[in-house]
C-alpha positions as CSV (number, residue, x, y, z in Angstrom):
1,M,1.9,4.9,-32.4
2,K,1.7,8.7,-31.0
3,L,-0.9,9.7,-28.3
4,S,-1.3,13.1,-26.8
5,P,-0.9,13.4,-23.3
6,D,-4.6,13.6,-23.0
7,Q,-5.0,10.5,-24.6
8,A,-2.3,8.9,-23.0
9,R,-3.3,9.3,-19.1
10,K,-6.7,7.9,-20.0
11,V,-5.2,4.9,-21.5
12,L,-2.3,4.7,-18.9
13,C,-5.2,4.9,-16.1
14,S,-7.4,2.3,-17.8
15,V,-4.3,-0.3,-18.1
16,H,-3.6,0.2,-14.1
17,G,-7.4,-0.8,-13.4
18,F,-8.7,2.5,-12.1
19,D,-11.9,2.8,-14.3
20,S,-12.4,-0.7,-13.6
21,L,-11.9,-2.1,-9.9
22,Q,-11.3,-5.6,-8.8
23,D,-13.4,-7.4,-6.0
24,G,-12.4,-8.4,-2.6
25,M,-9.6,-11.0,-1.7
26,E,-9.5,-12.6,-4.9
27,G,-9.3,-9.0,-6.7
28,A,-6.3,-8.1,-4.3
29,R,-4.7,-11.3,-5.6
30,Q,-5.2,-10.4,-9.2
31,I,-3.6,-7.2,-9.1
32,L,-0.9,-8.6,-7.4
33,E,-0.3,-11.3,-10.2
34,K,-0.5,-8.6,-12.8
35,H,1.6,-5.9,-11.2
36,S,4.4,-8.6,-9.9
37,C,5.4,-5.9,-7.3
38,I,4.3,-3.1,-5.3
39,Q,6.6,-0.9,-3.2
40,V,6.4,-0.8,0.7
41,D,6.6,2.0,3.0
42,P,5.9,2.1,6.8
43,I,4.4,5.4,7.4
44,N,0.6,5.4,8.2
45,V,-1.2,8.3,8.1
46,T,-4.5,7.5,6.1
47,G,-3.4,3.8,5.4
48,R,-0.1,2.7,4.5
49,N,1.4,3.0,0.6
50,H,1.3,-1.0,-0.2
51,D,-2.7,-1.0,0.6
52,L,-3.5,2.3,-0.9
53,T,-1.8,0.9,-4.1
54,L,-4.4,-2.0,-3.8
55,F,-6.8,0.0,-2.3
56,S,-7.2,2.1,-5.5
57,R,-7.9,-0.6,-8.0
58,V,-9.7,-3.0,-5.5
59,D,-13.0,-2.5,-4.1
60,G,-13.4,-4.0,-0.9
61,Y,-9.9,-3.9,-0.3
62,K,-8.8,-4.8,3.6
63,P,-5.1,-4.9,4.7
64,E,-5.8,-8.2,6.0
65,Y,-5.9,-9.6,2.4
66,L,-2.1,-8.7,2.1
67,R,-1.3,-9.9,5.1
68,S,-3.1,-13.4,4.5
69,L,-1.4,-13.6,1.0
70,L,2.2,-12.7,2.4
71,Y,2.0,-14.6,5.9
72,E,-0.5,-17.4,5.6
73,H,-0.7,-18.3,2.1
74,H,2.7,-17.3,1.1
75,E,1.8,-16.4,-2.4
76,L,4.1,-13.2,-1.9
77,F,7.4,-12.6,-0.1
78,E,9.3,-9.2,0.8
79,Y,12.5,-8.2,-0.6
80,Y,14.4,-5.4,-2.6
81,C,13.2,-4.7,-6.2
82,K,11.8,-1.0,-6.8
83,M,13.0,-0.3,-3.5
84,F,11.7,-2.5,-0.7
85,S,8.9,-4.3,-2.5
86,I,5.9,-7.0,-2.0
87,I,6.9,-9.4,-4.7
88,T,4.8,-12.9,-6.0
89,M,6.4,-15.8,-5.1
90,G,7.0,-17.2,-8.1
91,D,9.7,-14.5,-8.6
92,Y,11.9,-15.5,-5.7
93,P,14.3,-17.4,-7.9
94,I,15.3,-14.4,-10.0
95,F,16.5,-12.5,-6.9
96,K,18.9,-15.4,-5.9
97,N,22.1,-13.8,-7.8
98,E,21.5,-11.1,-5.8
99,M,21.1,-12.9,-2.4
100,K,24.3,-14.4,-3.3
101,K,25.8,-11.3,-3.4
102,Q,24.6,-10.1,-0.4
103,E,26.2,-13.3,1.4
104,E,29.3,-12.6,-0.2
105,K,29.3,-8.9,1.0
106,F,28.3,-9.7,4.5
107,A,30.8,-12.7,4.8
108,P,33.4,-10.5,7.0
109,L,30.1,-9.9,9.4
110,F,28.9,-13.2,9.9
111,D,32.7,-14.6,10.5
112,K,33.1,-11.7,13.0
113,Y,30.1,-12.8,14.7
114,S,30.1,-16.5,13.9
115,E,29.0,-17.6,17.7
116,E,25.9,-14.9,17.6
117,L,24.8,-15.9,14.2
118,E,25.1,-19.8,15.3
119,Y,22.5,-19.0,18.1
120,I,20.3,-16.6,16.1
121,M,19.8,-19.4,13.6
122,K,18.9,-21.8,16.6
123,V,16.7,-19.5,18.3
124,L,14.9,-19.2,14.6
125,E,14.2,-22.9,14.6
126,E,12.4,-22.8,17.4
127,K,10.4,-19.4,16.8
128,P,10.0,-16.3,14.7
129,V,12.3,-13.5,16.5
130,S,12.6,-9.8,15.7
131,S,15.6,-8.0,17.1
132,L,13.9,-6.8,20.1
133,E,14.0,-10.1,21.5
134,L,18.0,-10.2,20.8
135,K,18.8,-6.8,22.0
136,D,21.0,-8.3,24.5
137,M,23.8,-9.1,22.3
138,G,24.7,-5.6,22.4
139,P,25.6,-2.4,20.0
140,S,27.1,-3.3,16.6
141,G,29.2,-0.2,16.8
142,S,28.0,1.2,13.9
143,K,26.1,4.8,14.5
144,T,23.6,4.0,11.8
145,W,20.0,3.5,12.6
146,R,19.5,0.4,11.1
147,T,22.5,-1.5,12.9
148,K,22.7,0.1,16.1
149,N,22.2,-2.9,17.7
150,I,24.1,-6.3,16.4
151,S,21.5,-8.6,16.5
152,N,19.4,-6.1,14.3
153,S,22.5,-6.0,12.0
154,L,22.8,-9.9,11.8
155,L,19.3,-10.5,11.3
156,R,18.6,-7.7,8.2
157,S,21.7,-9.3,6.8
158,L,20.6,-12.9,7.1
159,W,17.7,-11.9,5.0
160,L,19.3,-9.8,2.4
161,A,21.7,-12.9,2.0
162,G,18.2,-15.1,1.5
163,K,18.9,-17.0,4.8
164,T,15.9,-16.1,6.2
165,A,12.2,-14.4,5.0
166,I,9.9,-12.5,7.2
167,A,7.4,-14.8,8.9
168,Y,5.2,-11.9,9.7
169,R,5.0,-8.3,11.4
170,Q,3.7,-7.2,14.3
171,G,3.4,-2.8,13.2
172,E,6.3,-2.7,11.1
173,R,8.5,-4.8,13.6
174,K,9.8,-7.9,11.3
175,Y,9.9,-11.0,12.8
176,Y,12.2,-13.5,10.9
177,T,12.3,-17.3,10.3
178,P,14.4,-19.9,8.2
179,R,13.3,-19.3,4.4
180,E,12.5,-23.0,4.4
181,K,9.5,-22.1,6.5
182,V,8.5,-19.6,4.6
183,I,9.6,-19.9,0.9
184,P,7.8,-23.4,-0.9
185,K,10.5,-26.3,-1.0
186,G,9.3,-26.1,-4.7
187,I,10.3,-22.3,-5.5
188,L,13.7,-23.2,-3.2
189,K,14.9,-25.9,-5.6
190,K,14.2,-23.7,-9.2
191,P,17.5,-22.3,-10.5
192,V,18.1,-18.8,-11.1
193,P,16.6,-18.0,-14.3
194,N,19.1,-16.8,-17.5
195,E,19.4,-12.8,-17.6
196,S,17.7,-12.5,-14.4
197,K,18.0,-8.5,-14.8
198,K,15.6,-8.9,-17.7
199,K,13.4,-10.7,-15.6
200,I,13.5,-8.0,-13.1
201,A,12.9,-5.3,-15.8
202,E,10.1,-7.2,-16.8
203,M,8.7,-7.4,-13.4
204,I,9.0,-3.3,-13.7
205,V,7.0,-3.2,-16.8
206,N,4.6,-5.4,-15.6
207,S,4.3,-2.9,-12.4
208,S,4.3,0.7,-14.3
209,R,2.5,-0.8,-17.4
210,L,4.4,2.3,-19.3
211,V,8.0,2.7,-18.7
212,S,11.0,4.8,-20.0
213,P,14.8,3.9,-19.8
214,S,15.8,7.3,-18.7
215,K,14.6,9.8,-15.7
216,A,13.7,6.9,-13.1
217,S,17.1,5.9,-11.8
218,A,15.2,4.4,-8.1
219,Q,12.7,2.3,-10.6
220,W,15.8,0.6,-12.4
221,D,18.1,-0.3,-9.7
222,R,18.1,-3.9,-9.8
223,V,18.8,-3.8,-13.8
224,G,21.3,-1.0,-14.2
225,R,21.6,2.5,-16.0
226,V,19.9,4.1,-18.6
227,K,22.3,2.3,-21.4
228,E,21.9,-1.1,-20.0
229,V,18.3,-0.3,-19.1
230,T,17.4,0.3,-23.1
231,Q,19.3,-3.0,-24.0
232,V,16.9,-4.7,-21.9
233,L,13.9,-3.1,-22.8
234,E,14.9,-3.6,-26.5
235,Q,15.3,-7.3,-25.8
236,L,11.8,-7.7,-24.3
237,R,10.7,-5.6,-27.5
238,E,12.2,-8.1,-29.9
239,E,10.4,-11.1,-27.8
240,E,7.2,-8.9,-28.0
241,K,6.7,-8.8,-24.3
242,V,6.8,-4.8,-24.7
243,F,5.7,-2.4,-27.6
244,P,7.3,1.0,-28.7
245,L,5.2,4.1,-28.5
246,E,5.3,7.8,-28.8
247,I,3.7,10.7,-26.6
248,E,3.9,14.3,-27.3
249,G,6.4,16.1,-25.2
250,W,8.4,13.3,-24.4
251,G,11.6,12.9,-25.9
252,G,13.0,9.5,-24.9
253,K,12.0,5.8,-25.8
254,L,8.8,4.8,-24.6
255,Y,7.7,1.0,-24.0
256,G,4.1,-0.2,-22.8
257,H,3.1,-3.9,-21.5
258,I,2.3,-6.0,-24.7
259,D,-1.1,-6.9,-22.9
260,D,-2.3,-3.7,-22.9
261,K,-1.4,-3.0,-26.4
262,Q,-5.0,-2.7,-28.0
263,K,-6.1,-0.1,-25.2
264,W,-3.4,2.1,-26.3
265,E,-4.7,1.6,-29.8
266,E,-8.6,1.7,-29.1
267,P,-8.9,3.5,-25.8
268,P,-11.9,1.7,-23.7
269,E,-15.1,3.2,-22.7
270,Y,-15.4,4.1,-19.0
271,S,-17.7,4.9,-16.6
272,P,-17.0,8.1,-14.3
273,Y,-14.7,7.7,-11.3
274,V,-12.3,9.6,-9.1
275,R,-9.3,7.9,-7.3
276,F,-7.0,8.7,-4.9
277,L,-3.3,7.6,-5.8
278,A,-0.9,6.0,-3.2
279,P,2.0,8.1,-2.8
280,L,4.3,5.7,-3.9
281,D,2.0,4.2,-6.8
282,P,3.8,2.6,-9.7
283,V,2.2,4.9,-12.1
284,L,4.3,7.4,-10.2
285,W,7.7,5.8,-10.3
286,N,8.9,7.7,-13.2
287,R,7.9,11.7,-11.7
288,E,8.9,13.3,-15.0
289,L,6.7,10.9,-17.3
290,F,4.0,11.3,-15.0
291,Y,4.6,14.9,-15.1
292,T,4.7,14.7,-19.3
293,I,1.3,12.7,-19.3
294,F,-0.7,14.3,-16.4
295,G,0.4,18.1,-16.8
296,H,1.1,18.8,-13.2
297,E,4.0,17.7,-11.3
298,Y,3.6,15.4,-8.2
299,V,5.8,15.7,-5.0
300,W,5.3,13.8,-2.0
301,E,5.6,16.5,0.8
302,I,6.5,14.3,3.5
303,Y,10.0,14.8,2.4
304,K,9.7,18.8,2.8
305,K,9.7,20.8,5.9
306,E,6.6,22.0,7.2
307,K,7.1,25.7,5.8
308,E,7.5,24.6,2.3
309,R,4.7,22.7,2.1
310,K,1.8,23.7,-0.5
311,Y,-0.6,20.6,-0.3
312,G,0.2,18.9,2.9
313,Y,2.4,16.4,4.7
314,Y,0.5,12.9,2.9
315,C,-0.9,14.7,0.0
316,L,-2.4,12.4,-2.7
317,P,-2.9,13.1,-6.1
318,V,-6.7,13.0,-7.3
319,I,-7.4,11.2,-10.3
320,F,-11.0,11.9,-12.0
321,N,-11.7,10.4,-14.9
322,G,-8.2,9.6,-16.2
323,D,-7.0,13.4,-15.4
324,Y,-5.2,14.7,-12.5
325,V,-7.4,17.1,-11.0
326,A,-6.6,17.8,-7.2
327,L,-4.1,17.1,-4.5
328,I,-5.8,15.7,-0.8
329,D,-4.2,15.6,2.3
330,P,-6.3,13.1,4.3
331,Y,-5.6,12.5,7.9
332,Y,-7.2,9.4,9.8
333,R,-7.7,10.2,13.5
334,K,-7.5,6.4,14.7
335,D,-9.1,7.0,18.5
336,E,-11.9,8.5,17.2
337,C,-12.7,6.7,14.1
338,I,-12.5,10.1,12.2
339,L,-11.4,10.7,8.7
340,E,-10.1,14.5,8.7
341,I,-9.3,16.5,5.2
342,R,-6.6,18.6,6.1
343,N,-5.8,20.0,3.2
344,F,-7.4,20.0,-0.5
345,H,-6.4,21.6,-3.6
346,I,-7.8,22.0,-7.2
347,I,-5.1,22.2,-10.0
348,R,-7.5,21.8,-13.1
349,E,-9.2,25.4,-13.9
350,D,-11.7,23.5,-16.5
351,L,-13.1,20.9,-13.7
352,D,-16.7,20.1,-13.9
353,M,-17.4,20.8,-10.2
354,D,-20.9,19.1,-9.9
355,S,-19.7,15.8,-11.6
356,F,-16.6,15.7,-9.9
357,K,-18.3,16.1,-6.2
358,E,-20.5,13.4,-7.0
359,Y,-18.1,10.8,-7.6
360,F,-15.1,12.7,-5.4
361,R,-17.8,12.0,-2.3
362,L,-18.6,8.4,-3.3
363,E,-14.3,7.7,-3.4
364,L,-14.4,9.5,0.1
365,K,-16.8,7.1,1.4
366,R,-14.9,4.1,0.0
367,L,-11.8,5.7,1.6
368,M,-13.8,5.5,5.1
369,K,-15.0,2.2,4.8
370,F,-11.4,0.7,4.1
371,L,-10.2,2.7,7.4
372,G,-12.9,1.9,9.3
373,A,-14.1,5.7,10.0
374,N,-17.4,6.4,10.8
375,K,-17.4,10.3,10.5
376,L,-15.7,12.7,8.3
377,D,-14.1,16.3,9.3
378,E,-14.3,18.0,6.0
379,R,-13.3,21.5,7.0
380,G,-10.5,21.4,4.8
381,L,-12.4,20.6,1.7
382,F,-13.9,22.7,-1.3
């Protein structure tokens, strides 16, 4: 099966659900089950990356839906998969091998601070705590921002080793608790599945829907290098969990999720729509593949120096009917409940502006509702 980039981008947007939004809390649950993991990022300019990822797929989405699924219903947990991720709870056993490796890695630290560790675990039995409540333990001796306090170092290491879990957050501050208070007993008792790396690769496929073993090392960090990733994906192909396809202009191998095969073979009809993509959306995890399919690169300019930015600090890709047509740099002035559009750039010269503006305005209204904004400052528009 070989597709042109124009065909591919419309199907890819469809299999990600941009053309047919799910609804409300149940919709958020369905999207998380479908995609297995989404990347977490703490920066909150116009919503955080994980919330924007769900917003682009769920109508009426509210951040409290995700918090509820994470910290009340315990249907999800937080750990490293594609970088720091929110992951479906049923996949917890897949990461037990990695947690064991982390426990061995931090054994010298745990031995050195055995008394402090014992105290922390005793406190955690009483209530969830963050490093702030334990700051009197003193500095760790490390100069890195992650470990400047020994309490922070020990709490983070215990979490990586699977001894604790994140009970909740206040802002971006993590509050930890013994894992038994968050992870269901039945999940904890489950053994590590065979070929756990292959299971993680399945999760990446679930999230991205279209993957290449090359050009996206961060995407496959938990699986291995290109050769090993290729071997794993070929195993998944043999098990009919993925299928191979080709896209004009891409020289490497490509695999689609088997559940999407019919859409790739017979692209569906869709109603017109505009979506704003999260800066770390799964469809963007392989930036070179995104460029090949959509015809224009995307760089999150938050990483650039101010004088080097072309599109804006928090610029987001704008998708119109499956095409990447513009970049928007929104900023939510929370104290004033105003959504400000600081920059806007059209990147498709053949864009039907009348039709685009109609659906763009609809999506802006949806974004305002998501943020709680009651006014739009659109000086940077058009």
